N, C-alpha and C positions, 0 to 999 in steps of 0.2 A: 142252752136249752131254750127252744122256741124263739130264738133270734136267728141264729144260723142253722141250728138243727130243726128240721121240720117235724118235731115230735109233739106238737100241740093238736088241738081239735080241728083247726081249719086246714084246708088243703094247700099244698105247695104248688106253685106254678111250674109246669113241666119245663125242664131245662134251665131253671133259674140258677141252681147251684153251679152248673157247668159254665154258664155265662159269667157268673161272679168269679169263678176260678180263672177264667180267661182274662178278665179285667185285671185281677190281682197279679197275674203273671207278667204284666207289663213292667218295664224297668221304672224305677222310681217309687214303687209301692213297698212298704214294709207292713207286716201283719202281726198283730198280737191278738190272741184269744183271751178274753176276760170272762171268768166263770166262777161259779160257786163250787164247782167240782174240784176234786184233787187231781194231780197229774196223771195217775194211771187211768182214771175214767175219761179224762180229756183225750189221752192217746187212743183209748178204745173207740171213742166217738169219731176221731179222725179216720180210723180204719173203717168203722162201720158205715160212715156216711161219705167216704171217699172225699174228704175235705182237703183243701190246700194246706201244706205244711206251714205253720207260722214261724216267725222269727223269735217270738217270745210267748210265754204262757203266763198270764196272771191268773192264778188259781186260788181256791180256798177263800172266796169272797174278798180277794185282794190282800190276803195275808201271806202269799208266796208269789215270787216271780222267778220263772225259770227261763234261761237263755239257751238257744240251740248250741250244742257242743258236738260237732260232727254229726253222727246219727242219733245222738242221745240228747240229754238235757242236763244242765247244771243249775243249781240254785244260785240266784244272784245274791251273793253274800252281803253286798253293800245294803240291799233292801232289808235283809233279815236283821242286820245290826241296827239299822236305822229305827225299825219298829220295836226291836227288843228293848231299847232304852226305856220305852214307856212302862214296861212291866218290871223293870229294875231287878231282873233275875228271878222273878216269880214264874212258876210254870203254870200251864193250863190246868194241870192236876190240882195245884193249890187253889186256883180259882174255883174249880169244880167242887172242891170240898166245902167251900164257903157258900156256894150257890145251890148245892144239891138239895137243900131242904126248902127252897123257895116253892110255894104252891104254884102249880100250873106248869112247872118245868120238868121235862123228861129228857135225860141225856141221850144224845144221838150216838149211833155205833162208833166204835173206836176208829174205823177208817175214815170218819168224817171230822176227826179232830187232828190238830197238829200243834206244834210248839207255840204258835201264836194265834190259835183259834179254838174257842170252846163253843160247841154248838149244841143247842137244845131243840126239841120239839115243844110246841105249846099245846097244852091240853085244850079241848074245846071250851072248858070252863074258865080258862085263864083270863084274868082281869088285866088287860094291857096297860091302862093308865097306872094301875097300882104296881105292876111289875116294873114299869119304866122308872118309878120312884124307888122301888125296893132294891133292885139289882145294884145300883151304885152305892146305896147305903150298906148293903151286905159286903161290898168290896172295900168299903172305906178303911177298915183296919190295915189293909195292905198299902195304902197311900200310893196307888198306882193310877196311871192315866189309861182309861178304857173308852171304847165306843161300842154301842149296841146297834146291831143291824137287824131289824124286824122285816120278815118277808113271808111269802106263802108259797108252798110247793103246789104249783098250779095243777099237777096231775092228780094229787090226792087231796088238795084243798086243806092241807095241814099247815098250821102256823109254825114258823121257825124263828129262832133268835140266835145270832152269833155274837159272842163277846170277843172283841178284838182289841189290840193296842190302839190307842187314840189316833196314831198316825197311819194305821193300816186302813183297809177298805179299798173299794174299787177306784174311787176318785183319786185318793192319795197315791195309789200304786200307778195309775195312768200318768199322773203328773210327775211322779218320780222318774218313770221311764222316759217321758218327754224331755225332762231336764237332762237326764243322762245321755240321751241320743241327740239332743239339740233340736228337737221338733218344736215348732211353734204351734199355736192353736190353729192357725190357718192351714197348717199341714196335717192336721189331725181330724179324724172323723170317728165318732163312737156310735155304735148301734146297740140298742137294748130293747127289752120287752117287759121287764118286771119291776117290782117294787125296789129290789136292791140295786137297780140301775138308776133310780131317780136322782141320786146324788150327782151322777155324771151327766145325765140327760138335762138337768136344770142348772148346770154349773157355769155355763157360758162357753164351754167347748162346743164346737159344731157337733150335733148329734141327731140321730134319726131314731124314732120310735116306730118299729115295724107295725104293719097294719093289723097283725093278729094279736097284738097286745090286748090285755083285758081292758074294757072300757074304764074301769076304776083307775087303772094305772095311767091311761091317757088323760083322764080328768085331773088326776093329781099332778101329772107332769105339766099340763097347761097352766093349772092354778099356781104351782110353785114357781115355774119359770116367769110367770107374770109378776108374782110377788118380788122376785129377785131382779127383775128387769133384764132377763136373759132370753125372752121369747124369740128374738130374731135368730137365735142359734139353735133352736129346737125345731125339727121338721117332723111332722107326723105323716108317715107313708099312708097313702089312700088307694093305691092301685092305679092302673092305667098306663104307667110308665113301661115302655117296651111291650105293651099289650099284656102285662102280667098283673097279678092280683095284689101286690104289695106285701104279701106275707113272707116271713123268713128271708131267704136270700133275695127275693124280688124287692123286699122293702129296703134291704141294704143297698142294692143297686139304685133304687129310687133316691135314696139319700145321697149316694155318690153323684147321681145326675143332678140333684138339687144344688149341692155345694161345690162340686168339681166336675161340671159338665165336660170340661176338656179332657177328662180322664177316660171317657167312653165314646170318642168320636166314631169308632168303627161300628158302633151299634145304633147310630142315628137312624 
């Protein structure tokens, strides 16, 4: 959403998605979609927006990886087993029973949950610093390893929090896939726009923040990458590349042009 999908407030450059698809059809490219959505919603978006078919889908905020299997998708069992060890057999339902009483949390609908992801809405009155302290304390009796991902639904401005195994999340899933496929950092480019992309955008992997990202996210990305010493690997799309505005697909193309100019010589 709002990285590849042009479903934000700012306009999409005409033809940007088609040009990106043409670039990605070149030999040597592999494509993974990384999303907070679950598989069925990602498949629906591919149809609705006429997107290139990916080789992998990292969904559910990095708690699932699916690999293309003919015309369908198969869950990557190696990833599921890897992150499941953090919860030591506990289910998302058990975690929900412990966290359901925390003030400020509202459980999201069932279709947004999975075996390794427990998702809540944050009420407008939620005290984020207090919640950040309280949630791990509530889960302490289970003696499990978890990570919390706070983000915002840009379309509704509603706060979100996902409870994941400690080794799950977008960055760990991307790194796992890179290891499995033998991709180096120099062969990898990540594109994002939102708060739950920051872990990858500032990780030291080559990454582009599309121009339509919220200014707060851009500020956080610049500040955090400077703190980590990874600024040289973060590119902020600003428009002008190929005469486009840097939003959505145009921003991804701009990032490819910045890190891998040789990949788009036909568009010079």
